[in-house]
C-alpha positions in Angstrom: 0.0 0.0 0.0 1.3 3.5 -0.9 2.2 6.3 1.5 -0.4 8.4 3.2 -4.1 7.9 2.6 -4.2 5.1 -0.1 -6.4 5.0 -3.1 -7.3 1.7 -1.7 -9.5 3.5 0.8 -11.9 4.4 -2.0 -12.7 0.8 -2.6 -12.3 -0.7 0.7 -15.4 0.9 2.1 -16.2 -2.4 2.7 -16.8 -5.9 1.8 -19.2 -6.8 4.6 -21.1 -3.5 4.7 -22.0 -3.5 1.1 -23.0 -7.1 1.4 -25.2 -6.4 4.4 -26.8 -3.4 2.8 -27.3 -4.8 -0.7 -27.4 -8.5 0.0 -26.6 -11.0 -2.8 -28.1 -8.8 -5.5 -26.9 -7.3 -8.7 -28.3 -3.8 -8.0 -26.2 -0.9 -7.0 -26.8 2.8 -6.4 -25.3 3.4 -9.9 -27.9 1.0 -11.5 -31.1 2.4 -12.6 -34.2 0.0 -12.1 -35.7 1.0 -15.5 -32.6 -0.1 -17.4 -33.4 -3.1 -19.7 -31.7 -6.2 -18.5 -28.5 -7.4 -20.2 -28.2 -11.0 -21.5 -25.0 -12.9 -22.4 -24.7 -15.5 -25.0 -25.4 -19.0 -23.6 -21.9 -20.2 -24.4 -20.5 -17.3 -22.3 -22.7 -18.1 -19.3 -21.6 -21.7 -19.6 -17.9 -20.7 -19.7 -18.3 -18.6 -16.6 -19.8 -21.4 -14.6 -17.0 -23.6 -15.7 -14.4 -21.1 -14.6 -16.2 -20.5 -11.3 -16.4 -24.3 -10.5 -12.8 -25.0 -11.4 -11.6 -21.9 -9.3 -13.4 -23.2 -6.3 -11.8 -26.6 -6.6 -8.2 -25.5 -7.3 -5.4 -24.9 -4.8 -3.1 -23.4 -7.6 -3.3 -19.8 -6.3 -2.6 -20.9 -2.7 0.4 -22.7 -3.8 1.6 -19.6 -5.7 1.2 -17.4 -2.7 2.8 -19.9 -0.4 6.0 -19.9 -2.7 6.0 -16.1 -2.9 5.7 -15.6 0.9 7.4 -18.7 2.3 10.1 -19.6 -0.2 10.9 -16.1 -1.5 9.8 -14.0 1.4 9.8 -10.2 1.9 10.0 -8.4 -1.5 10.7 -4.8 -0.8 11.7 -2.9 -4.0 15.4 -3.2 -4.8 15.9 -6.3 -2.6 17.2 -9.6 -3.8 13.9 -11.2 -2.9 12.1 -8.8 -5.0 14.1 -9.6 -8.1 13.8 -13.3 -7.3 10.0 -12.9 -7.3 10.1 -11.3 -10.8 12.1 -14.3 -12.1 9.7 -16.7 -10.4 6.5 -15.2 -11.7 7.9 -14.7 -15.2 9.1 -18.4 -15.4 5.7 -19.6 -14.2 3.7 -17.6 -16.7 6.0 -19.0 -19.4 5.4 -22.5 -18.2 1.7 -22.0 -18.7 2.3 -21.0 -22.2 1.8 -17.2 -21.9 3.8 -14.7 -23.9 6.0 -13.0 -21.2 7.8 -9.7 -21.2 9.6 -7.7 -18.5 9.0 -4.0 -18.4 11.8 -2.0 -16.9 10.8 0.2 -14.0 13.0 2.4 -11.9 12.4 1.8 -8.2 13.5 3.2 -4.9 16.0 1.2 -2.9 15.6 1.9 0.8 17.2 -0.5 3.3 16.1 -0.9 6.9 18.9 -0.9 9.5 19.0 -1.0 13.3 15.8 0.3 15.0 15.6 0.4 18.8 13.8 2.7 21.4 13.9 3.1 25.1 12.5 5.4 27.6 15.4 6.8 29.8 13.5 9.2 31.9 9.9 9.2 33.2 7.9 9.6 36.4 8.5 6.9 39.0 11.3 5.1 37.1 13.5 2.8 39.2 17.2 3.6 39.2 19.4 2.3 36.5 16.4 1.1 34.3 14.9 1.9 31.0 11.6 0.9 29.4 11.9 -0.8 25.9 9.8 0.6 23.1 8.9 -1.6 20.2 9.1 0.3 17.0 10.0 0.2 13.4 11.2 2.8 10.9 8.8 4.1 8.5 9.5 3.6 4.8 11.8 6.3 3.4 12.9 7.5 6.9 16.2 9.1 7.3 18.6 7.9 10.0 19.4 9.3 13.5 23.1 9.7 14.3 24.7 6.3 14.5 24.7 6.4 18.3 21.0 7.6 18.3 19.4 10.6 19.7 17.8 11.4 23.1 14.9 13.9 23.4 11.9 14.7 25.4 8.7 13.3 23.8 5.6 15.5 23.3 2.3 13.7 22.7 -0.5 15.0 20.3 -3.6 13.3 18.9 -4.1 15.6 15.9 -2.4 18.1 13.6 -4.3 20.8 15.3 -2.9 19.9 18.7 0.6 20.0 17.2 0.0 23.5 15.8 -1.4 24.6 19.2 1.8 23.7 20.9 3.8 25.9 18.6 7.4 25.9 17.9 8.5 26.8 21.4 7.2 23.5 22.8 8.1 21.2 19.9 11.6 22.4 18.8 14.3 19.8 19.8 11.8 17.2 20.9 10.3 14.0 19.6 6.7 14.3 18.6 4.4 11.3 19.1 1.3 11.3 17.0 -1.2 9.1 19.1 -3.9 8.8 16.5 -6.0 5.8 17.4 -7.3 3.4 14.7 -11.0 3.0 14.9 -11.4 -0.6 15.5 -15.2 -0.5 15.8 -15.5 1.3 12.6 -13.3 -1.5 11.0 -15.4 -4.2 12.7 -18.6 -2.7 11.1 -16.9 -3.2 7.7 -15.5 0.3 7.2 -11.8 -0.7 7.5 -10.7 1.6 4.7 -12.0 4.7 6.2 -10.6 3.7 9.6 -7.2 3.2 8.1 -7.5 6.5 6.1 -8.2 8.6 9.2 -5.2 7.2 11.0 -2.6 6.8 8.2 -2.7 10.6 7.5 -0.3 10.8 10.5 2.1 8.3 9.1 2.3 10.0 5.7 2.3 13.6 6.9 3.3 13.5 10.6 7.0 13.7 10.1 7.1 16.8 8.0 4.4 18.5 10.2 6.6 17.9 13.3 9.8 18.9 11.3 8.3 22.3 10.4 8.1 23.1 14.1 11.7 22.0 14.7 11.2 18.5 16.2 14.2 16.1 15.9 12.1 13.1 15.2 8.6 11.8 14.8 6.9 8.7 16.2 3.5 7.5 14.9 1.1 5.2 16.6 1.0 1.9 14.5 -1.9 2.1 12.0 -4.0 -1.0 12.5 -6.4 -2.9 14.8 -4.3 -5.7 16.4 -2.8 -4.6 19.7 -0.2 -7.4 20.0 2.8 -5.1 20.2 3.0 -5.1 16.5 4.6 -2.1 14.8 3.2 -1.2 11.4 5.5 0.3 8.8 4.6 2.0 5.5 5.9 4.9 3.5 6.0 8.4 4.8 6.0 11.5 2.7 8.6 14.2 3.3 7.6 17.7 2.3 10.2 19.1 -0.1 10.6 22.4 1.8 11.0 20.8 5.2 14.2 19.2 6.7 13.8 15.5 7.0 13.7 14.0 10.5 13.9 10.4 11.6 10.4 8.8 11.6 9.1 5.5 13.3 6.0 3.7 14.1 5.5 2.5 17.7 3.0 -0.1 18.8 -0.3 0.9 20.2 0.6 -0.4 23.6 3.8 1.7 23.7 1.9 4.8 22.4 -0.6 4.4 25.3 2.4 3.9 27.7 4.1 7.1 26.7 0.9 9.1 26.7 0.2 7.9 30.2 3.7 8.7 31.4 3.7 12.1 29.6 0.6 13.1 31.5 2.5 12.6 34.8 5.8 14.5 33.8 8.7 14.6 31.5 9.4 11.6 29.3 12.7 11.3 27.4 13.4 8.7 24.8 16.6 7.4 23.2 16.0 6.5 19.5 18.3 4.7 17.0 17.3 4.3 13.4 19.9 3.5 10.8 18.1 3.0 7.5 19.8 4.0 4.2 18.4 5.4 1.0 20.6 3.9 -1.8 20.5 4.9 -5.4 17.4 3.9 -7.4 17.7 0.5 -9.3 16.0 -1.2 -12.1 13.2 -3.6 -11.5 10.3 -4.9 -13.7 6.7 -5.3 -14.2 6.1 -8.8 -15.1 3.6 -8.9 -18.1 2.2 -12.1 -19.4 -0.3 -12.3 -22.3 -2.9 -14.9 -23.1 -3.7 -13.8 -26.7 -7.3 -13.1 -27.7 -8.8 -14.9 -30.7 -10.5 -11.9 -32.4 -9.1 -8.7 -30.9 -5.6 -9.6 -29.6 -4.6 -5.9 -29.6 -7.2 -5.2 -26.9 -6.1 -6.1 -23.4 -7.9 -6.9 -20.2 -5.4 -6.5 -17.3 -5.5 -8.7 -14.4 -3.1 -7.8 -11.7 -1.7 -7.5 -8.2 1.6 -6.0 -6.9 4.6 -8.1 -6.5 6.6 -6.0 -4.0 5.8 -6.0 -0.3 7.2 -4.4 2.9 10.0 -6.2 4.6 8.7 -6.9 8.2 6.5 -9.9 7.1 6.4 -12.1 4.1 3.8 -10.2 2.0 1.2 -12.9 1.9 -1.9 -10.7 2.1 -0.2 -7.5 0.8 0.0 -8.5 -2.0 1.1 -12.0 -2.7 -2.5 -13.0 -2.7 -3.3 -10.5 -5.4 -0.5 -11.7 -7.7 -1.6 -15.3 -7.1 -5.2 -14.5 -8.0 -4.0 -13.0 -11.3 -1.7 -16.0 -12.0 -4.7 -18.3 -11.2 -6.8 -16.5 -14.0 -4.3 -17.5 -16.5 -3.9 -21.1 -15.2 -7.7 -21.6 -15.1 -8.2 -20.5 -18.7 -5.4 -22.7 -20.0 -6.7 -25.6 -18.0 -10.2 -25.2 -19.4 -8.8 -24.4 -22.9 -10.9 -21.2 -23.0 -9.7 -18.4 -25.3 -11.6 -15.2 -25.2 -11.9 -12.7 -27.8 -9.6 -10.3 -26.3 -6.1 -10.6 -24.7 -6.0 -11.3 -21.0 -2.8 -9.7 -19.6 -1.5 -10.7 -16.3 0.6 -8.0 -14.5 2.7 -8.3 -11.4 3.4 -4.7 -10.6 6.7 -3.4 -9.4 7.1 -1.0 -6.4 3.5 -0.3 -5.4 4.4 0.2 -1.7 6.8 3.0 -1.9 6.5 4.7 -5.3 3.7 3.3 -7.5 6.3 3.4 -10.4 5.2 0.2 -11.8 1.7 1.4 -12.6 3.0 4.9 -13.5 5.4 3.4 -15.9 3.0 1.1 -17.6 0.5 3.9 -18.2 3.2 6.2 -19.6 4.5 3.5 -22.0 0.9 2.9 -23.1 -0.3 6.5 -23.5 -0.5 6.2 -27.2 -2.3 2.9 -27.1 -4.7 3.8 -24.4 -7.8 2.9 -26.6 -6.6 -0.8 -26.6 -6.3 -0.9 -22.8 -9.8 -2.3 -22.7 -10.1 -2.8 -18.9 -8.1 -3.3 -15.8 -8.5 -5.4 -12.6 -6.5 -5.2 -9.5 -6.7 -7.2 -6.2 -4.9 -5.5 -3.4 -6.9 -5.9 -0.2 -5.9 -9.4 1.0 -7.8 -12.5 0.4 -11.0 -12.2 2.6 -14.3 -13.5 1.4 -15.4 -11.5 -1.7 -18.8 -10.0 -1.7 -18.7 -9.0 -5.4 -17.1 -6.4 -7.7 -16.1 -2.8 -7.4 -16.7 -1.0 -10.6 -14.9 2.3 -11.5 -16.2 3.9 -14.7 -19.6 4.8 -16.4 -22.7 3.7 -14.6 -23.7 1.5 -17.5 -20.9 -0.9 -16.5 -22.8 -2.0 -13.5 -25.7 -3.0 -15.7 -23.4 -4.7 -18.2 -22.1 -6.9 -15.5 -25.4 -8.0 -14.2 -25.4 -11.6 -15.7 -22.0 -12.2 -14.2 -23.2 -11.1 -10.8 -26.0 -13.6 -11.1 -23.6 -16.4 -11.7 -21.4 -15.2 -8.7 -24.4 -15.2 -6.3 -24.0 -18.9 -5.8 -20.6 -18.2 -4.0 -22.0 -15.2 -2.1 -20.3 -12.7 -4.4 -23.2 -11.1 -6.4 -22.8 -7.5 -5.3 -21.8 -4.7 -7.8 -20.8 -1.4 -6.3 -19.6 1.8 -8.1 -16.4 3.4 -6.6 -14.2 6.4 -7.7 -11.1 4.3 -7.8 -10.6 0.5 -8.0 -6.9 0.1 -7.4 -3.6 2.0 -6.8 -1.5 0.6 -9.7 -4.4 0.8 -12.2 -5.4 4.2 -11.1 -3.2 5.8 -13.8 -5.1 3.8 -16.4 -8.4 4.8 -14.7 -7.4 8.4 -15.0 -7.0 8.1 -18.7 -10.5 6.6 -19.1 -9.8 2.9 -18.8 -12.6 1.1 -16.9 -11.2 -0.5 -13.7 -12.4 -3.0 -11.4 -11.5 -4.9 -8.1 -13.0 -7.7 -5.9 -14.9 -6.4 -2.8 -13.0 -8.2 -0.1 -13.8 -8.5 3.5 -11.3 -6.2 5.1 -12.5 -6.2 8.6 -9.2 -7.7 9.9 -7.0 -6.8 7.0 -5.3 -3.8 8.8 -4.5 -6.0 11.8 -1.7 -7.6 9.8 -0.8 -5.6 6.7 2.7 -3.8 6.9 3.5 -5.8 10.0 5.6 -8.9 10.7 2.3 -10.8 11.0 1.6 -10.5 7.2 2.3 -14.1 6.7 0.8 -17.2 4.9 -1.3 -18.3 7.8 -3.5 -15.2 7.5 -5.0 -16.6 4.2 -7.9 -18.8 4.4 -7.6 -21.2 1.3 -11.3 -21.3 0.6 -11.7 -17.6 0.6 -8.7 -17.3 -1.7 -10.4 -19.7 -4.0 -13.6 -17.5 -3.9 -11.5 -14.5 -5.0 -10.1 -16.4 -7.8 -13.6 -17.3 -9.0 -14.6 -13.6 -8.9 -11.6 -12.2 -10.7 -11.2 -15.0 -13.3 -14.9 -14.8 -14.2 -14.8 -11.1 -14.4 -11.8 -11.1 -16.6 -13.2 -13.7 -19.0 -16.5 -11.7 -19.1 -14.7 -8.5 -20.1 -12.4 -10.1 -22.6 -15.3 -12.0 -24.3 -18.1 -9.4 -24.5 -19.2 -8.7 -28.0 -19.2 -4.8 -27.4 -16.8 -2.2 -26.3 -17.0 -0.9 -22.8 -18.4 2.7 -22.3 -15.8 5.2 -21.4 
């Protein structure tokens, strides 16, 4: 997930809530009741049912995400694991018989170093003791001096509280942004908005503190699981402000510091030694299953191949890549060849630059008319309730027959959104219709960007359900007789 408030927020306004509100129905706020129903040719309906059944019976996607997360591991841009993942996905797509190319992408190369924190002064402390603070550097953070820095901590909950303190009370200090992730909002199905509210401090907090002369910034980890898990992610330094070291601390430690700061002075020793190395070359993996009638027109099915480095990137976003790979595998297995080309893309560097999606859109700006549609899965692997649709309202009506097929697996909802995915947003801005599965994200932010983003968080059956949604959607778009409205 990208820095600051992600484009993911627009579409993750909720798997469960949409399902509860709309039920297993093909209607949506964007769909007009008076619109004549759309029908698909019988052979297309039959193919969709075959794809759905095959997806729900296959463990291919699970085996792929298991290899990416367990065998290859964390895949931060510029890392050896990141490049190994490129080679693996390319080789697997070639093995399936797809036409594969590697599209060069320039990516950041930031390397995490030592990261420690300890409270060295606070009310009631026993002599010759400290209190350990569990933390992790934010992506892109600059380093402290090698020996660390020691400073008083001031605690704020909002940007307004920071401004109210003013430079006199902030200069030379560490600022802790203690913005609490709204777990109740997430539990009700609104995990995206809950994340968006809190992640603003991860993205903009360090520069806001730096403007007032702070020597470092701490951010309460953005997520719902309070198991002393620090949550990383990219920060955004403003160009006109000196960069200061920035770290996320666990929710428990944020509460600890806030409690102690209310009683008196709190001083902390912080050591962060990350390095920002020169940019390097990586690649979007692009694999084509050529269409039978309009091979020049492409339906993109995608996920991002990079991940943060604390966990193994299973839900963010090994699952999305595996779902895309499964789409190709299913169509090859069933010997189905749609009219248009289905293009599998494993995007480079979503987490800390979006350069994969940006590069692809730039390279195809003169061919945008042939970018027929784009799908991205980047919200884990929770049970899918249906499909997010970003484009003309008529698209919802056009997908009605597909939604009817997907009702049998509880995925019949169609919901219009303003943005269906971070990597495909550049195509969406150019007028390409974009889509994403509506995934249950109630617990997603408990794990993503943490050391707990590991394979065990994926439920195999729910991953299969996601594959059924994405593969049938891809085939529908690739085999429709008409062009999509733009």
